[in-house]
N, C-alpha and C positions, 0 to 999 in steps of 0.2 A: 504494500500500500504506500502510495506517495504521500509524504507529509512535508509541510513547510512551516516557516515561522518568521518571527521578527522580534527584535528587542523592543521592550517598552520600559516605562519608568519602574526601576527596581523589580523587573520581571520579564517574562517572555510570553508572547502570543504564539500558540501553535494552531495549525489548521490542517485538517484531514479532509477527505472528499465530502463529508457530510456534516462536519462539526468544527467549531472553533472553541478554543479555551485559553484562558489567561491564568497565570500563576504570578502572584505579586507578594513580596515580603513587606509586611506592614511595619509601622514604627516599633511594635512590640517584638519584632523578630519572627513572627508567625507567617506562614505561607497561606495566603488566601487564594482560593480557586473559584473561578466563575466560568461557565461554559454555556453554549447554546447551539442549536442546530443551524445549518447553513446550506442554502441551495444556490449554487452558482447560476448566474444569468445565462451562462453558456449551455446549461442543461435545458433551457426553456425553448430553444429554437435551433434547428439545424443550421440556419444562417449564422447564428452566433457562434457556431462551432467551426466555422470555416477558418483555415489558416490565416494568420495576421489579424483577422477580426477578433478571434478568441483571445489573442494576445493583448490587444488594446483593452478589451472588456475586462480581462483578468487583472490587468494593471489597475484599472479604475476600481475594481472590487477590493484589491489589496490596499490601495490608498484609503478607501472609505473605512474598511474594517480596521486597518492599522490606526487611523485617527481615532476611531471609536474606542479601541483598546487602550491607546495611549492616554486618552482623556480619563478613562476609568482607572487605569493604573496609577496615574498621577494623584487622583483623589485617595486611593487606598494607601499609597506610599506616604502621603502627607497627613493621613489620618483625618481627611475631610469627609463629611457625611454626604454632601450633595454633589452630584455630577454637573458638569457644564450643560447648559441647555442645547438643543439642536441648533438654535440660531448662533450660539457662541461657537459651537463646533464648526458650523458652516463658515463663520467669519474667520476662524483660525485657518481653515483650509484655503479660503480665498486669499488671505494675506500671504500664506505660504506659496500658493501658486503665482501670486503677483511678484513675490521676491524671486522665484525661479524664472519667471518670464524676463525680468530685468537682468538677472545675472547670466542666464544661459542662452538667451536669444538676443536681447537688445545690446548688451555689453559687447559680445563677440563681434557682431556686425559693425557697430560703431568703432570698436577697437581696430578692426581690420581696415576700415576706411581711414582711420586716423593714422595708421602705419603708412598707408599709401600717400597721405598728405605730407607726412614727415619726409618721405622719400622723394617728394616732389612729383610723383606720378601715380595716378590711381591704378589700383590692381584690377585690371579688366578681365583677365583670364578667369573663367568660372572655377576651374579646377584649382588653380593657385590660390584664388580668393578663399575658397572653402577649405583648403588645407590650412591656410593661415588662421582662418576663423575657427576651424576645428581644434587646432593647437591651443588657441586662446581659450576656447570653451573647456577643454580638458584641464588647462592650467587654472582656470577659475574654479573648477570642481575640486581639484587637488588642494589648491590654496584655501578654499573654504573649509574643507575637512581639517586641514592642518591648523588653521586659526581657531576653530571652535574647540578642537580637542586640546589645544595648548592652554587655553584660558578657562576651561570649565571642568571642574571635578565631576559634575553630574554627567557630562558627555563621556568622560573616560569610563565611568561606571556603566553608562549606556552601551559603550562599545564592548565592554567586558561581558555584559549580558548577551550581546550579539555573538561573541565567541562561544558563550555557554549554549546558546541556541544551536549553533553549528555542531558543537561537540555532542549534544544530546541526540541530534538527528543522526550523526555518524554512528553512535553507539547502537541506536535502533536499527539502522541499515546494515550494521555488521551482524545483527542477531544476538548481541550480548544483552545481559540484564541491565536495566536502566538504574544503575547506581553510579554515583560520581567517580568512584575509583576506576571504573571501566573507561572513563573519558580521557585518562591521562596519556594514553598512547596516540591520541588524535590531535592534530593541529586545529587551528581556529578557522580554516578556510572551508568553503563548500562550493561545488561547481554550479549550483543553482542560486547562489547568493545574489541579492539585489544590487550589491556593489558591482559585481561583474556585469549584471544587466545594464547598469548605467553606463559603464565603460563601452560596452558593445553598441549601445544606442548612440553614444557620442562619436564613435568611429563610423558607424553606419550613416550617421547624419552627414558626414563629410561627402560620402558618395551620393546620397540622395539630394542634398542641397545643391550640389554642383550642377544638377539638371535645371535649377530654377533661375539661373542667370544672375547677373550683377547689376540690377537696375537700382532705382532709388532705395534708400535704406528702409523706408516705411514699407514698400512693397516686399523687400527682402524679409523683413521681420514677420509680416502678416502671412506671406507664403510659407514660411517655415512653420508657423503655428498650424496651418492647414494640413501639412504633411507629417506632423508629429505622430498622429495615429498610425500612419504607415511605418514610420521608423520604429516606433515602440512595438508594433506587431512583428516586424522583422527581427528585432532584438529578442523578443519572447520566443519566436520559433527557433532562433539560433541557440539560445541557452537551453531549451528543452531538448533539441536535437543533439547538442554536444553532450548533455548529461547522459544520453542513451548510448553514446559511442565513445566512452572514455577508454575503451580497450584499444583505440586507434592512436598511434603515436602522433599523427598529424593533428587530430582533434585535441589531444592533450597539449600540443604546442600552441594551438590557436586559443585555448582557454587559459594558458599560463599567465598572460598579462592580467586577466581578470582576477585570478587567484592572488597574484602579487599585489594588486590594488587593494585587496581585502585587508592587507596588513595595516592600512590606514583606518579602517572602520571596525576592526576587531581588536580586542585585547585578550590576553590570557586570563580566563576567569578563575575565581576561587571555587572550591568545592561547593560552598553554600549557594553560589550562583548557578552552578550546574544542577544542583538539587532542585532549584526553582524551575529551571528549564525542563528537567525531566518530569517534574510534577505536572506541568502543563501538557507535556507530550503524553504522559501516561493517562491523563484525563480524557483526551480526545480518542486515544486508542481504545480505552475501555468503553466509551460511548459507541464507537464503531463496532466493537465486538458485540455489544448488547443489541445494536440495531440489526446486525447481520443475523443474530440468533432469532430475532423476531421477524426477520424478512423485510425490514424497512430500510436497509442500506441500499444506496445507489452507487453504481459504478462510476468512477472518475472518467471524464471525457477527454482529458488532455494528459 
């Protein structure tokens, strides 16, 4: 059974084909568990299961569920009783998307045009323009990760829980018992990690955006927004395909940069962090087992 997850505040979200669950360590040191059923939108229509389409939809689901879990985990970790309202969650997501729009779309386009201005000649070749733009975009991403991890203790713990999530899944995929001691022989990388996905999207965007030309900066920014679903879908298909073909030396070479990039977004976790990740994973696995025994489990479609 394919499982995935992501770090949240003082905990880990795990997701299986039919359920999601979070485990969070509260201020008293206890692990709190919450879970619910989950039906992917890709199961609702054959159209939504088409390659590339399913990738973009899955990404949207992951962002929505991740924000929901992050909000809930923050309240548990801080010992607060009330969750943020739906409007507050929506506003947070809107601000985050706006920041991403400025950093990863507007800034690289304007930066590339600025380099052309400094050189005294505009960069007209679409391929060269997008190579420069892509390098700037990757640089912005790496710089952003380095800055936030350098000045925030909470981010460092968040990255450690990210490592715990990967280790817990690796223990499960190896068939070993879900106990922290069994995680010691694994590193903190994983071939299906979101960090790798971001890198693949950034690289693929260089190829796709090169087809859009080098017209006015406003057209360039808006045209990139329109093709983001395509790029995200391609990135999703690549990461899922590469995860199924890790026995190939060529595929392992292609995924190596993504695994290396994960050193920026993961940290070696403590055993108590791995314990939290495994508690979340064990919860969704038990729910899947119960659903299968009662005939209510659905097969994953991706």
